[in-house]
C-alpha positions, 0 to 999 in steps of 0.5 A, a space after each residue: 816596389 822598393 829597392 833594398 840593400 843588406 850586407 853579408 849577415 844582415 836578417 832580413 826578416 825573423 821566423 814569427 814576424 807579420 808578413 807585410 811584403 815579398 821580395 825579389 832577389 836582384 843580387 847576391 844570396 840569400 839563406 832561408 832557416 826553418 824548423 825541420 820535422 825532426 827538430 834540427 833546422 833546414 835551410 835553403 839558399 836562394 839566388 838572383 831572380 827568385 822570389 820569396 815570402 809570397 806565400 805567407 803574404 798572400 795567406 796573411 800569416 807570420 813568416 815560417 822562416 828566417 831570412 839571412 844575407 849570405 852575401 851582400 844583397 840587393 833586392 826588390 820589395 813590394 808591399 801587401 797594398 801594391 802586390 794586391 793592386 798588381 795582382 788585380 790590374 796586371 795579368 802577367 804579374 799574377 801569372 808570374 808570381 802568384 800561380 807558381 806559389 799555389 802549384 808548389 803549395 798544391 803539390 807539396 800539400 803544405 809541407 814546404 813553407 819556405 815559398 821559394 819562387 817558381 818551379 822550373 819550366 816544362 820543356 818547350 813544345 814544338 812552334 805552331 807552324 805559321 804563315 808568313 805574318 805581321 808581328 806586332 810588339 806592344 808595351 805591357 807594362 806602364 814604365 815600358 809604355 813611356 819608351 815605346 809607342 803604345 800602338 806597338 811597333 812592327 817586328 821586321 826583318 828578323 832577327 829582332 834583338 832587344 836589350 839595354 841601352 848601352 854608352 858603349 856601341 859597336 864599332 862605328 856607332 851601331 847598336 848590337 840590338 834593333 830595339 835598346 831600352 833604357 833601364 837602371 841598377 839593379 838591372 832587369 835587362 841585358 845589353 843583348 837580352 833576347 831575340 825574335 827569330 824564325 825556326 822551322 816554319 814558325 816564330 821562337 824567342 831566343 834568350 841571348 844568354 842574359 843574366 836574369 833570363 826571359 820568361 815566354 808565355 809562363 815558361 823560364 828560358 835563359 839565365 841559369 837554365 839550359 833552355 834558351 829557346 821558346 816557341 810563339 804561337 799565333 795570336 797573343 804571346 806574353 814576354 818578360 825580359 828579366 825576372 818575374 817582377 821586371 818592368 820589361 814586359 811585352 805582348 807580341 802579336 802574330 797575326 797571319 797574312 
């Protein structure tokens, strides 16, 4: 993936161009414009964390819309070969990026071709009641494995907070999180991103007011959403800290005592 920067007013791509990559918006806003059914143009504004250009990349067609930066923009660009490789080797990536596109296309019956990113998550279900157990956190992305033990780490005691390593620790040199990870601009990880907690006899992930939000077993919480808590289940859980293409992807294993 490459980082791309655009100034206000720059055209990122034009309608009718060949689609060779998809984009994730990291900073700023982008306008998509395409012809409406009555002949007048239709537009939508994309915000931070949204992914666009995926539908036409999958279909191998041309761009159905023109994308223009309406503010200074920073994006991650993922080319076709890298996209195919990730879909084939990274189940979490495929679930987070590809499934929402097909769900949207199926619901819209091909009417909306703008391909504007994931739908809002369903309301969280009640957490499965779990007896006191062992929680093991494993890295689920190559970049993250360089910072964590590939064998996993035990999460105890709770709450256990995870966030970005900061040069400004709390008074006395203490960190605001139990697991501090290195990240570079444009940041995916907030300084205090999410916490693993107990709730009503089970376990939950709580987004700690992060900028990009958190994805728990496919459900988005935090960020611009009002929902900040998602339940965890016994067995394997998938957690993505940040937008869908974030390298901060974890597997959390919950095993009963």
